[in-house]
LUMKEDO-22940 format. One line per field, with one value per residue: residue in one letter; x, y, z of N, C-alpha, C in turn. Coordinates in steps of 0.2 Angstrom, whole numbers. Layout:
N
rest	(A,...)
nu	(X,...)
nv	(Y,...)
nw	(Z,...)
cau	(X,...)
cav	(Y,...)
caw	(Z,...)
cu	(X,...)
cv	(Y,...)
cw	(Z,...)
//
This chain:
513
rest	(X,X,X,X,X,X,X,X,X,X,X,X,X,X,X,X,X,X,X,X,X,X,X,X,X,X,X,X,X,X,X,X,X,X,X,X,X,X,X,X,X,X,X,X,X,X,X,X,X,X,X,X,X,X,X,X,X,X,X,X,X,X,X,X,X,X,X,X,X,X,X,X,X,X,X,X,X,X,X,X,X,X,X,X,X,X,X,X,X,X,X,X,X,X,X,X,X,X,X,X,X,X,X,X,X,X,X,X,X,X,X,X,X,X,X,X,X,X,X,X,X,X,X,X,X,X,X,X,X,X,X,X,X,X,X,X,X,X,X,X,X,X,X,X,X,X,X,X,X,X,X,X,X,X,X,X,X,X,X,X,X,X,X,X,X,X,X,X,X,X,X,X,X,X,X,X,X,X,X,X,X,X,X,X,X,X,X,X,X,X,X,X,X,X,X,X,X,X,X,X,X,X,X,X,X,X,X,X,X,X,X,X,X,X,X,X,X,X,X,X,X,X,X,X,X,X,X,X,X,X,X,X,X,X,X,X,X,X,X,X,X,X,X,X,X,X,X,X,X,X,X,X,X,X,X,X,X,X,X,X,X,X,X,X,X,X,X,X,X,X,X,X,X,X,X,X,X,X,X,X,X,X,X,X,X,X,X,X,X,X,X,X,X,X,X,X,X,X,X,X,X,X,X,X,X,X,X,X,X,X,X,X,X,X,X,X,X,X,X,X,X,X,X,X,X,X,X,X,X,X,X,X,X,X,X,X,X,X,X,X,X,X,X,X,X,X,X,X,X,X,X,X,X,X,X,X,X,X,X,X,X,X,X,X,X,X,X,X,X,X,X,X,X,X,X,X,X,X,X,X,X,X,X,X,X,X,X,X,X,X,X,X,X,X,X,X,X,X,X,X,X,X,X,X,X,X,X,X,X,X,X,X,X,X,X,X,X,X,X,X,X,X,X,X,X,X,X,X,X,X,X,X,X,X,X,X,X,X,X,X,X,X,X,X,X,X,X,X,X,X,X,X,X,X,X,X,X,X,X,X,X,X,X,X,X,X,X,X,X,X,X,X,X,X,X,X,X,X,X,X,X,X,X,X,X,X,X,X,X,X,X,X,X,X,X,X,X,X,X,X,X,X,X,X,X,X,X,X,X,X,X,X,X)
nu	(184,180,174,161,154,139,128,114,98,92,76,71,60,57,69,83,95,111,116,127,129,139,146,153,162,168,178,170,157,142,132,122,124,116,121,121,110,97,79,65,59,70,79,72,75,85,80,72,81,90,81,78,90,93,82,84,94,107,121,120,131,140,145,152,143,144,134,135,126,129,129,130,123,111,94,86,73,60,58,66,80,83,86,99,106,106,113,125,130,131,140,151,153,158,150,144,149,157,160,151,146,149,142,129,114,104,87,74,61,62,54,51,54,62,56,54,47,38,43,43,45,53,55,62,73,78,81,91,101,104,109,121,128,124,114,98,92,77,62,49,37,37,38,30,29,43,43,40,51,67,72,83,86,82,82,72,67,60,64,76,85,85,92,104,108,110,121,130,132,123,110,99,92,76,76,69,57,52,36,21,11,-5,-18,-31,-45,-58,-70,-73,-84,-95,-96,-108,-117,-122,-136,-142,-135,-126,-118,-109,-103,-96,-87,-80,-74,-66,-57,-51,-44,-35,-29,-34,-38,-53,-69,-83,-99,-114,-131,-136,-136,-135,-126,-112,-102,-102,-99,-86,-79,-80,-70,-57,-59,-60,-47,-31,-22,-9,8,23,33,26,18,29,33,22,20,32,30,18,24,30,21,14,18,17,13,0,-8,-6,-10,-8,-9,-13,-22,-26,-22,-35,-39,-48,-49,-56,-65,-61,-48,-31,-17,-5,-10,-14,-5,7,19,26,38,49,47,32,23,9,-9,-9,3,1,-8,-1,1,-12,-29,-35,-48,-58,-71,-85,-79,-78,-78,-66,-51,-46,-32,-26,-31,-25,-12,-11,-9,4,10,1,4,18,20,26,30,38,44,49,58,65,74,75,73,63,57,43,35,21,12,-3,-21,-33,-49,-64,-78,-93,-106,-116,-120,-123,-135,-136,-142,-143,-152,-169,-184,-179,-170,-164,-156,-148,-139,-128,-124,-121,-110,-101,-100,-94,-83,-74,-65,-50,-46,-34,-33,-45,-42,-33,-41,-45,-57,-74,-89,-107,-118,-133,-150,-159,-170,-188,-196,-185,-180,-191,-191,-181,-187,-195,-194,-196,-191,-179,-162,-147,-133,-116,-101,-88,-76,-77,-76,-64,-55,-56,-50,-37,-32,-32,-23,-11,-9,-6,6,15,16,20,26,20,5,-9,-13,-2,6,18,19,25,24,10,8,14,8,-6,-11,-21,-33,-34,-47,-53,-45,-48,-61,-60,-53,-62,-73,-66,-64,-77,-80,-71,-59,-42,-25,-20,-32,-34,-24,-28,-40,-37,-29,-39,-47,-37,-36,-50,-49,-39,-47,-55,-47,-40,-30,-29,-36,-53,-67,-78,-72,-67,-78,-85,-75,-76,-88,-86,-84,-91,-90,-85,-96,-106,-101,-101,-114,-119,-113,-119,-132,-131,-127)
nv	(147,141,131,119,104,95,83,74,66,58,54,39,28,17,18,28,35,42,59,71,88,100,115,129,144,158,171,183,187,190,176,161,145,129,113,95,87,93,94,104,110,109,118,129,131,140,153,152,149,159,170,165,165,178,184,178,186,183,185,185,179,190,184,172,158,140,126,109,94,79,61,66,59,55,57,71,79,90,100,96,98,111,115,108,115,128,128,123,134,144,139,138,151,155,159,150,137,122,110,100,94,81,72,73,72,82,87,96,108,125,140,157,165,157,147,129,116,101,86,73,55,54,44,33,40,43,30,26,35,32,20,23,28,41,55,60,77,84,92,98,95,82,75,66,54,51,47,33,27,21,28,42,42,53,71,86,101,118,129,138,145,139,127,132,138,126,120,129,126,133,130,116,103,95,79,65,56,39,34,25,16,20,10,10,6,9,4,6,1,-13,-31,-36,-27,-29,-36,-52,-62,-73,-83,-75,-68,-79,-82,-70,-71,-83,-78,-68,-76,-84,-75,-74,-69,-61,-61,-53,-56,-49,-42,-24,-16,-26,-27,-28,-19,-15,-27,-28,-17,-21,-30,-26,-25,-38,-43,-46,-34,-23,-27,-21,-20,-20,-9,1,-2,1,15,20,18,26,39,42,48,58,74,79,75,77,72,58,42,35,20,4,-2,-10,-5,2,3,11,14,23,18,24,26,28,18,22,28,16,6,13,25,38,51,51,37,35,28,17,14,0,-2,7,0,-10,-23,-22,-20,-20,-13,-15,-8,-11,-19,-23,-11,-5,-1,-14,-17,-11,-18,-30,-27,-29,-42,-49,-42,-47,-60,-60,-50,-38,-23,-18,-4,3,16,28,36,30,15,7,-2,-7,-12,-23,-31,-35,-38,-43,-37,-38,-31,-34,-32,-45,-42,-30,-24,-27,-39,-56,-66,-72,-61,-49,-48,-42,-44,-52,-68,-68,-54,-53,-61,-54,-43,-49,-53,-42,-44,-53,-70,-75,-65,-67,-79,-76,-75,-83,-85,-84,-77,-77,-63,-63,-55,-51,-63,-63,-55,-55,-42,-37,-45,-39,-30,-37,-43,-56,-64,-60,-64,-69,-59,-60,-53,-43,-43,-56,-65,-61,-66,-80,-79,-74,-85,-95,-90,-90,-104,-106,-98,-104,-117,-115,-103,-93,-86,-96,-92,-89,-99,-110,-120,-132,-132,-132,-146,-152,-147,-148,-161,-174,-187,-202,-204,-192,-184,-189,-186,-171,-169,-174,-165,-153,-156,-156,-143,-137,-131,-125,-130,-121,-117,-129,-129,-117,-120,-130,-123,-114,-124,-129,-118,-118,-130,-126,-116,-124,-131,-143,-156,-164,-162,-163,-171,-163,-150,-148,-148,-137,-127,-128,-123,-110,-104,-96,-88,-97,-106,-97,-93,-106,-109,-99,-102,-114,-110,-104,-114)
nw	(24,8,2,5,11,13,19,12,7,-7,-15,-20,-25,-12,-7,-2,-8,-5,-5,-9,-5,-12,-10,-17,-16,-26,-33,-44,-56,-47,-44,-43,-46,-50,-51,-57,-61,-58,-55,-60,-48,-39,-45,-43,-30,-29,-28,-16,-6,-6,-2,11,18,18,25,37,43,39,28,11,0,-11,-23,-35,-34,-34,-33,-31,-34,-30,-32,-50,-59,-54,-53,-47,-37,-31,-16,-6,-4,-1,13,16,5,9,21,17,9,19,27,18,16,28,38,47,57,52,59,63,52,47,55,53,43,32,28,20,15,12,18,12,23,30,37,40,30,28,20,7,9,21,31,25,22,35,40,31,33,47,45,39,49,53,60,56,52,52,46,57,53,50,61,68,60,61,74,73,72,80,95,94,81,73,72,75,68,66,59,49,57,69,66,62,74,82,75,79,92,100,103,107,97,95,100,92,100,102,100,105,94,88,94,88,91,88,76,59,54,57,54,58,55,43,34,33,20,23,18,10,21,27,17,17,29,27,17,24,34,26,18,5,-12,-16,-26,-28,-34,-40,-41,-41,-25,-16,-6,-8,-8,5,12,7,13,26,28,33,47,51,50,57,68,62,63,72,63,51,52,51,38,30,33,28,14,13,16,5,-3,4,12,25,42,45,34,35,41,57,64,69,61,46,30,18,3,-10,-26,-39,-53,-65,-64,-69,-77,-71,-59,-52,-52,-51,-56,-67,-71,-62,-53,-43,-29,-33,-31,-27,-20,-10,-3,3,14,17,11,-6,-14,-28,-35,-46,-56,-70,-76,-76,-86,-96,-99,-88,-77,-80,-78,-65,-63,-62,-50,-40,-39,-35,-25,-27,-36,-51,-58,-73,-80,-91,-84,-72,-62,-52,-37,-29,-14,-14,-7,-6,-2,-13,-16,-25,-33,-43,-55,-63,-76,-89,-85,-72,-68,-72,-72,-69,-65,-66,-76,-91,-101,-115,-116,-124,-123,-110,-109,-117,-109,-98,-104,-104,-94,-92,-94,-87,-77,-70,-65,-54,-43,-28,-22,-28,-26,-26,-22,-18,-21,-6,2,2,16,25,28,35,46,54,62,70,86,91,81,78,75,83,82,74,78,72,80,85,74,70,80,77,65,68,75,65,56,64,65,51,50,59,53,39,38,31,24,18,5,-1,-3,-12,-27,-23,-10,-8,-12,-1,10,8,7,0,2,-8,-14,-12,-20,-33,-34,-34,-45,-55,-54,-58,-71,-76,-74,-82,-78,-74,-70,-61,-55,-48,-38,-31,-26,-17,-8,-3,3,13,21,26,33,43,50,56,64,60,55,43,26,23,14,16,17,5,-3,1,-2,-16,-18,-18,-31,-40,-51,-61,-62,-67,-80,-86,-86,-94,-106,-109,-111,-123,-131)
cau	(182,176,171,158,150,133,125,107,96,87,70,70,56,57,76,85,102,114,118,132,129,145,145,160,162,174,177,167,150,137,127,121,123,115,122,120,104,92,73,63,58,76,82,69,78,90,76,70,87,92,77,78,96,93,77,87,99,113,123,120,138,139,151,150,142,142,132,134,122,132,131,127,118,105,89,84,67,57,61,70,87,83,90,106,110,107,118,132,132,132,147,156,155,161,145,143,155,156,163,147,142,150,138,122,111,98,82,68,60,62,50,55,56,67,53,55,41,39,45,41,51,57,56,67,79,81,84,97,106,106,113,128,131,123,107,94,89,71,57,45,31,38,40,26,31,49,42,39,58,70,75,90,87,82,81,68,67,55,66,83,89,86,97,110,110,112,127,135,132,120,104,99,86,72,77,62,56,48,29,17,7,-12,-22,-37,-50,-64,-70,-77,-90,-95,-99,-114,-122,-125,-142,-142,-129,-122,-113,-104,-99,-92,-82,-76,-70,-61,-53,-47,-40,-30,-26,-36,-42,-61,-73,-90,-104,-121,-135,-135,-139,-135,-121,-106,-97,-102,-95,-79,-77,-79,-64,-51,-61,-59,-40,-27,-19,-2,14,27,37,21,17,34,33,16,21,37,27,14,28,33,16,12,24,16,10,-7,-11,-5,-13,-3,-13,-12,-28,-23,-24,-40,-39,-53,-48,-62,-64,-58,-40,-26,-13,0,-13,-16,1,13,22,29,45,53,41,29,19,2,-14,-7,8,-2,-12,3,-1,-19,-34,-36,-54,-60,-78,-87,-73,-78,-78,-59,-48,-43,-25,-25,-32,-20,-6,-11,-8,11,11,-3,8,25,19,30,29,44,42,55,58,71,79,75,70,61,53,39,31,13,9,-10,-26,-37,-56,-67,-85,-95,-113,-115,-122,-123,-141,-135,-145,-143,-158,-175,-188,-176,-165,-166,-149,-147,-133,-122,-122,-118,-103,-97,-98,-89,-77,-69,-60,-46,-46,-28,-34,-49,-38,-30,-46,-46,-64,-79,-96,-113,-121,-140,-155,-162,-176,-193,-197,-179,-180,-196,-189,-177,-191,-199,-190,-196,-188,-172,-157,-141,-128,-109,-98,-81,-71,-78,-73,-56,-52,-55,-45,-30,-30,-30,-17,-6,-8,-2,13,19,17,24,29,16,-2,-10,-14,5,10,21,16,28,21,3,9,17,3,-12,-12,-28,-35,-35,-54,-55,-42,-52,-67,-59,-51,-68,-76,-62,-65,-84,-81,-66,-54,-35,-21,-20,-38,-33,-20,-31,-45,-33,-27,-45,-48,-32,-39,-56,-47,-36,-52,-58,-41,-40,-23,-30,-41,-58,-71,-82,-69,-66,-85,-86,-71,-79,-94,-84,-82,-97,-89,-84,-102,-109,-98,-103,-122,-120,-111,-124,-138,-129,-126)
cav	(141,143,125,115,98,94,76,74,60,59,49,35,23,16,19,35,36,48,65,76,95,103,122,132,151,160,178,183,190,187,171,155,140,123,107,89,84,95,95,111,112,110,124,135,132,146,159,151,149,166,174,162,167,185,185,176,190,181,189,181,181,193,181,167,152,134,121,103,89,73,60,69,55,53,62,75,83,92,105,93,100,118,116,107,120,134,126,123,141,147,136,139,158,155,161,144,132,116,104,94,92,74,68,74,73,87,87,100,113,132,145,163,168,152,141,122,112,94,83,66,50,56,38,30,44,42,24,25,39,29,14,26,31,48,56,65,83,84,97,97,93,75,72,60,48,49,43,26,24,20,35,44,41,59,77,90,108,121,135,138,148,133,122,136,138,120,119,134,124,138,127,109,102,90,72,62,50,33,34,19,17,20,4,11,1,11,1,10,-3,-20,-35,-37,-22,-32,-40,-58,-63,-77,-86,-70,-67,-84,-81,-65,-74,-87,-73,-65,-81,-86,-70,-75,-64,-63,-58,-53,-55,-49,-36,-18,-15,-32,-26,-30,-14,-15,-33,-27,-12,-24,-35,-24,-26,-45,-44,-44,-28,-23,-28,-15,-20,-19,-2,5,-3,5,22,22,19,32,45,44,52,64,77,81,70,78,68,51,38,31,16,-3,-4,-11,0,0,8,9,18,24,14,28,27,26,13,25,29,10,2,17,28,45,51,47,33,36,22,18,11,-7,-1,11,-5,-15,-25,-21,-22,-15,-15,-13,-9,-10,-21,-23,-4,-3,-3,-21,-17,-9,-24,-36,-25,-31,-50,-50,-40,-51,-66,-59,-46,-32,-21,-15,1,5,22,30,39,26,9,7,-8,-5,-18,-23,-37,-33,-43,-40,-39,-35,-32,-32,-34,-50,-40,-23,-21,-28,-45,-61,-71,-69,-56,-42,-49,-39,-45,-59,-71,-65,-48,-54,-64,-48,-39,-52,-53,-37,-47,-58,-76,-75,-61,-70,-85,-74,-75,-89,-86,-79,-78,-73,-60,-62,-51,-54,-66,-59,-56,-54,-35,-35,-48,-35,-26,-42,-45,-63,-67,-58,-69,-67,-57,-62,-47,-43,-45,-63,-68,-59,-71,-86,-78,-74,-92,-99,-87,-93,-111,-106,-96,-109,-122,-114,-96,-89,-88,-101,-89,-87,-106,-111,-127,-137,-131,-135,-153,-154,-146,-149,-168,-177,-194,-203,-204,-185,-181,-191,-181,-165,-169,-175,-158,-148,-157,-153,-135,-134,-127,-126,-133,-116,-118,-135,-127,-112,-124,-134,-118,-113,-130,-129,-113,-121,-135,-122,-113,-130,-134,-150,-157,-166,-159,-168,-170,-157,-143,-148,-147,-130,-123,-128,-119,-103,-104,-94,-86,-103,-108,-92,-94,-112,-109,-94,-105,-119,-107,-102,-120)
caw	(20,2,0,11,9,17,17,12,4,-12,-14,-26,-23,-5,-6,-1,-9,-2,-10,-6,-7,-12,-11,-18,-17,-29,-36,-51,-56,-42,-47,-40,-51,-47,-56,-54,-64,-54,-58,-60,-41,-36,-48,-40,-23,-28,-25,-9,-2,-6,2,18,21,19,30,44,45,37,22,5,-3,-18,-27,-39,-30,-37,-29,-35,-31,-32,-39,-55,-63,-50,-54,-40,-38,-25,-11,0,-4,1,19,15,1,13,26,13,7,25,30,13,17,35,43,51,58,49,63,65,46,45,59,52,36,32,22,22,11,15,16,11,29,34,40,37,28,27,13,6,10,27,35,21,23,42,41,27,37,53,42,37,55,54,62,51,54,47,48,62,50,49,68,70,57,63,80,73,72,86,98,92,74,70,76,71,68,62,56,48,62,74,64,62,81,83,72,82,99,104,105,105,93,98,98,91,105,100,103,103,88,90,93,84,93,85,69,54,52,59,49,61,52,36,35,29,16,28,14,9,27,28,12,19,35,24,14,29,37,22,14,-2,-16,-16,-30,-26,-40,-38,-43,-37,-19,-11,0,-10,-6,12,13,6,18,33,28,38,54,52,49,63,68,59,68,72,57,46,53,48,31,28,34,24,8,13,17,-2,-6,9,15,32,46,45,29,36,47,61,68,68,57,40,24,14,-3,-15,-31,-44,-59,-70,-62,-74,-75,-66,-52,-49,-51,-49,-62,-67,-74,-57,-51,-37,-28,-35,-26,-25,-15,-4,0,5,21,18,6,-11,-16,-34,-36,-53,-59,-78,-79,-76,-92,-96,-98,-81,-73,-82,-75,-58,-62,-59,-43,-36,-38,-33,-20,-28,-43,-53,-63,-76,-84,-94,-79,-65,-61,-45,-35,-23,-11,-16,-4,-4,-3,-18,-16,-31,-34,-50,-57,-67,-83,-89,-82,-65,-67,-77,-72,-65,-69,-67,-81,-98,-105,-118,-114,-128,-121,-103,-110,-119,-103,-93,-108,-102,-89,-95,-90,-82,-72,-65,-61,-48,-37,-25,-21,-31,-22,-28,-17,-21,-17,0,1,5,23,29,31,40,53,58,67,75,91,92,75,77,76,86,77,76,77,69,84,86,68,70,85,73,59,70,77,59,54,68,63,45,50,62,49,33,39,27,24,13,-1,-4,-4,-19,-29,-19,-3,-9,-12,5,16,6,5,0,1,-15,-16,-13,-26,-39,-33,-35,-52,-59,-54,-62,-78,-78,-75,-87,-74,-75,-64,-57,-51,-43,-32,-28,-22,-12,-3,1,8,18,26,30,39,48,54,60,68,57,51,36,22,22,9,17,16,-3,-6,3,-7,-23,-18,-19,-38,-43,-58,-65,-64,-71,-87,-88,-87,-100,-112,-110,-114,-130,-135)
cu	(178,173,168,154,145,130,118,105,91,81,69,66,56,64,77,92,105,116,122,131,135,144,152,159,168,172,174,160,146,132,127,119,122,117,121,113,98,85,71,62,65,80,79,71,82,86,74,75,89,88,77,84,96,88,79,93,106,115,123,126,137,145,148,149,140,140,131,131,125,129,127,122,112,100,87,78,64,61,65,77,88,88,97,110,111,113,125,134,134,139,152,158,157,157,143,149,153,158,158,144,143,146,131,120,105,94,77,68,60,57,54,57,61,63,54,48,43,40,43,47,55,59,62,74,82,84,90,103,108,111,121,131,130,116,104,91,83,66,52,38,31,39,36,28,38,49,41,46,61,72,82,91,86,81,76,68,62,57,74,87,90,92,104,113,113,119,133,135,128,113,104,92,83,74,70,62,51,41,25,12,-1,-15,-28,-42,-57,-64,-75,-84,-89,-98,-106,-120,-125,-131,-142,-135,-124,-117,-107,-100,-94,-86,-77,-71,-64,-55,-48,-42,-34,-26,-28,-39,-49,-64,-80,-95,-111,-125,-134,-139,-139,-130,-114,-100,-96,-98,-88,-76,-76,-73,-59,-53,-61,-51,-36,-24,-12,3,18,31,32,19,22,34,28,17,27,35,22,18,30,27,14,18,23,12,2,-11,-10,-9,-8,-7,-11,-18,-25,-26,-30,-40,-44,-53,-55,-60,-61,-50,-36,-21,-7,-3,-13,-9,7,16,25,36,50,47,39,24,12,-3,-12,-2,6,-6,-8,2,-8,-23,-34,-43,-56,-67,-80,-81,-73,-77,-70,-56,-45,-35,-22,-26,-27,-13,-5,-9,-1,12,7,0,14,25,24,29,36,42,49,54,65,76,79,71,69,56,49,35,24,10,2,-15,-31,-45,-59,-74,-88,-102,-112,-117,-122,-129,-141,-138,-144,-148,-164,-179,-185,-171,-168,-160,-149,-140,-127,-120,-119,-111,-99,-95,-93,-82,-72,-64,-57,-47,-40,-29,-39,-47,-35,-34,-46,-53,-68,-85,-101,-116,-128,-144,-157,-168,-182,-194,-191,-179,-185,-195,-185,-181,-195,-194,-190,-192,-181,-167,-151,-136,-121,-105,-91,-76,-71,-75,-66,-53,-51,-49,-38,-28,-28,-24,-11,-4,-4,5,17,20,22,28,26,9,-3,-11,-7,9,12,18,19,25,14,4,10,11,-4,-14,-19,-28,-36,-42,-56,-51,-45,-58,-66,-57,-58,-72,-73,-63,-72,-84,-75,-61,-47,-31,-20,-26,-37,-30,-24,-37,-42,-31,-33,-47,-44,-34,-45,-54,-43,-41,-55,-53,-40,-33,-24,-36,-47,-62,-76,-79,-68,-73,-86,-81,-73,-85,-93,-81,-88,-96,-88,-91,-107,-107,-101,-110,-123,-119,-116,-130,-137,-129,-133)
cv	(143,137,121,109,96,87,77,67,62,54,46,28,23,16,26,35,42,53,69,83,98,111,125,140,154,167,177,186,186,182,165,150,133,118,101,86,86,96,103,114,113,116,130,136,138,152,158,151,156,171,172,165,174,187,182,180,188,185,184,183,184,191,175,160,146,129,114,98,82,67,63,66,53,59,65,79,85,97,102,95,107,119,114,112,126,133,126,130,145,145,138,147,160,159,156,140,125,109,98,91,84,69,68,74,78,86,92,106,120,136,151,166,163,147,135,119,105,92,76,61,51,49,34,34,44,36,23,30,36,23,17,29,38,49,62,71,84,90,94,93,85,72,66,54,46,45,36,23,24,27,36,44,48,65,81,97,111,127,134,140,143,129,126,137,132,118,124,132,129,135,120,108,96,83,68,56,45,34,28,21,16,13,4,6,2,8,6,7,-10,-25,-37,-32,-24,-37,-46,-59,-68,-81,-81,-69,-72,-84,-76,-67,-79,-83,-70,-70,-83,-81,-71,-69,-66,-58,-59,-51,-54,-42,-30,-19,-21,-32,-28,-25,-14,-21,-31,-23,-15,-29,-32,-25,-34,-47,-42,-38,-28,-24,-22,-14,-18,-11,3,4,1,12,24,23,26,39,47,48,58,67,79,75,71,74,61,48,34,26,9,-6,-5,-7,-3,5,6,14,18,20,18,29,24,21,16,26,22,6,6,20,35,45,48,44,35,29,23,15,4,-7,2,6,-10,-16,-24,-24,-17,-18,-11,-14,-8,-13,-21,-16,-1,-5,-10,-21,-15,-15,-30,-34,-27,-39,-51,-48,-44,-57,-65,-54,-39,-30,-17,-10,4,11,23,32,35,20,8,1,-6,-11,-17,-29,-35,-39,-40,-42,-35,-36,-30,-35,-40,-48,-33,-20,-23,-35,-49,-66,-68,-64,-50,-42,-46,-40,-52,-62,-69,-58,-48,-57,-59,-44,-42,-53,-47,-39,-53,-64,-77,-71,-64,-76,-83,-74,-82,-91,-81,-82,-74,-70,-58,-57,-55,-57,-62,-61,-55,-47,-34,-39,-44,-31,-30,-45,-52,-67,-65,-63,-66,-65,-59,-55,-48,-46,-53,-67,-67,-64,-77,-85,-78,-81,-96,-97,-90,-100,-111,-104,-100,-115,-121,-107,-91,-91,-93,-99,-89,-94,-107,-118,-132,-138,-134,-143,-156,-153,-147,-156,-170,-184,-196,-202,-196,-182,-183,-187,-174,-164,-170,-168,-153,-149,-155,-146,-132,-130,-129,-129,-128,-116,-123,-132,-121,-115,-127,-129,-115,-118,-131,-124,-115,-126,-131,-119,-118,-133,-141,-150,-159,-162,-164,-166,-164,-150,-143,-146,-139,-125,-123,-124,-111,-102,-101,-91,-91,-105,-104,-93,-100,-112,-104,-98,-111,-116,-105,-108,-123)
cw	(14,-1,6,8,15,14,17,9,-1,-11,-20,-24,-15,-3,-5,-2,-7,-7,-6,-9,-7,-14,-12,-20,-20,-31,-43,-50,-51,-46,-43,-45,-48,-53,-53,-55,-59,-58,-57,-53,-38,-39,-45,-33,-23,-25,-18,-4,-1,-1,10,21,23,25,37,46,44,30,16,1,-10,-22,-31,-34,-34,-32,-33,-31,-33,-28,-44,-59,-60,-50,-47,-41,-31,-21,-6,1,-2,8,18,10,5,18,23,11,13,28,25,14,24,39,48,52,55,52,63,58,45,49,58,45,37,26,25,17,15,13,15,17,33,37,36,36,27,20,13,7,16,31,31,22,30,43,37,31,43,51,41,43,57,57,57,55,49,50,53,60,50,55,69,67,59,70,80,73,79,89,96,85,70,75,71,73,64,59,55,53,68,72,64,70,84,81,76,90,103,106,103,101,97,95,98,96,101,103,101,98,91,89,88,85,89,77,65,52,55,54,52,58,46,38,30,26,20,24,12,15,28,23,14,25,32,21,19,33,33,18,6,-5,-17,-22,-28,-32,-37,-41,-39,-30,-14,-6,-2,-7,2,15,13,11,25,33,33,45,56,52,56,63,65,65,68,66,51,46,50,41,27,28,30,17,8,13,10,-5,-2,12,22,35,46,40,30,42,50,66,65,63,50,34,20,8,-8,-21,-36,-50,-65,-69,-68,-72,-70,-59,-49,-48,-50,-56,-61,-70,-69,-53,-44,-36,-30,-29,-23,-20,-9,0,3,13,22,13,1,-14,-23,-35,-44,-57,-67,-80,-79,-83,-91,-95,-91,-76,-74,-79,-68,-57,-59,-52,-38,-35,-34,-26,-20,-35,-45,-59,-66,-81,-87,-89,-73,-66,-54,-43,-29,-21,-13,-13,-1,-5,-7,-17,-21,-31,-41,-51,-62,-75,-83,-86,-74,-64,-73,-77,-68,-69,-70,-73,-88,-103,-108,-116,-118,-126,-114,-104,-113,-114,-99,-97,-107,-97,-92,-91,-85,-76,-67,-62,-55,-42,-34,-24,-25,-28,-25,-22,-20,-18,-11,-1,5,12,28,32,36,47,57,63,71,80,92,87,74,79,79,81,79,74,75,73,86,80,68,75,81,68,62,72,71,56,58,66,56,45,54,58,43,33,34,27,18,6,-5,-4,-11,-20,-25,-12,-3,-9,-5,11,14,3,5,0,-6,-18,-17,-18,-32,-39,-36,-43,-57,-59,-58,-69,-80,-79,-80,-84,-75,-69,-59,-52,-46,-37,-28,-23,-16,-6,1,6,14,23,30,35,44,53,58,65,66,54,44,33,21,16,10,16,8,-6,-5,-2,-14,-24,-19,-26,-42,-50,-63,-67,-68,-78,-90,-90,-93,-107,-114,-113,-121,-135,-138)
//
């Protein structure tokens, strides 16, 4: 046989389109030609494949070899095609039997000695292969992520010789068994570690219960970062489907299991404020997921919010509403999931303070500083809370046993959060933060007197209709935490108390007037 066809998978976002590796051997000057829109790393496969074949004691054909990666208009990058190219050459040169090729797909990077190395996007490749009625053969480096899938979805090997022996019916490959996901009961931090800041802890509970975006405003050293880092401990564990979704996105970035986390704990991503737009929302010639996609089903924390580039933050506005990000490039258009919860922290002024004896900043400068954040972006936060300095005497009370107050731990709050989320999911099939305008009207009904009260407050604060809906969503979450069917005036008043940014801007404008 001078022609062989081997099936493999490309990586294009969370999709894995099929690729056929066609190898043809003919008479002519010895050469190996790769066609089919290969990137640099794929072109370099010629040298890796040749060395691996020779070092595995096979004969590299001294003829003209043409390898086509079809379809030709699909961009192809990375070392994932090494293994199928090597198998196609060996079958075309009649050194391997090709009877099994239609039942399997192959991905893997080859070392010069024939060892197999992990590749990115193994989970999407395995799922697409199963959908087409084939089983994926992948490197052993990807075994743990493959274990998240159903048994019989993938086989793993660690060397080219193993795969060749399998195709010759001389050896069996390891069938990946489904293994339970780590429960990860150990918490990285508990909310009980935070001294004081009871209102901020309450806001964190509300954000966790309703999936609301939260903005923390306060001077340095008041615990904003610590509060944000405790949010994952209040959230319910990932479901099996969410674990698979999260791992599939993570596998697009990491090629080996050692770099990935496999647990039910929700992702927590905290990029530095110097991050570029591509790093935050995704990008590249062939787009890769950014931080908002890596935080899918989890939390994205942006510390020192005004220090981020304004255009980078504004790029988050659309995915914050839709839960996905579409990246268009000349060679590809890719859609990544980005259903994350945004938590941000910031100082109220360049010096960290805007009032009191610590304040050294005039109102005009504070407004310029806050002006780095666009109004439409700030509108995406359902809650904004001020995290003040601790009152005098609170720290010393921590050492006075008689004055110590009982602490509430994350697991206690998490139980209330899970109960409130169950109410929301049973009612609307989604969390309150994701309710549409029509659903807000249906599930957030107010008494006439309460509606007039809320409208009057919005007019005084100069808030938009979008703010009206967001306040109602927060009030709905407060009612769910109390297991109440109707939204009462008390919930509306509390929801309005979590609009610190609006009150800050209003106070600054009054000072200037």
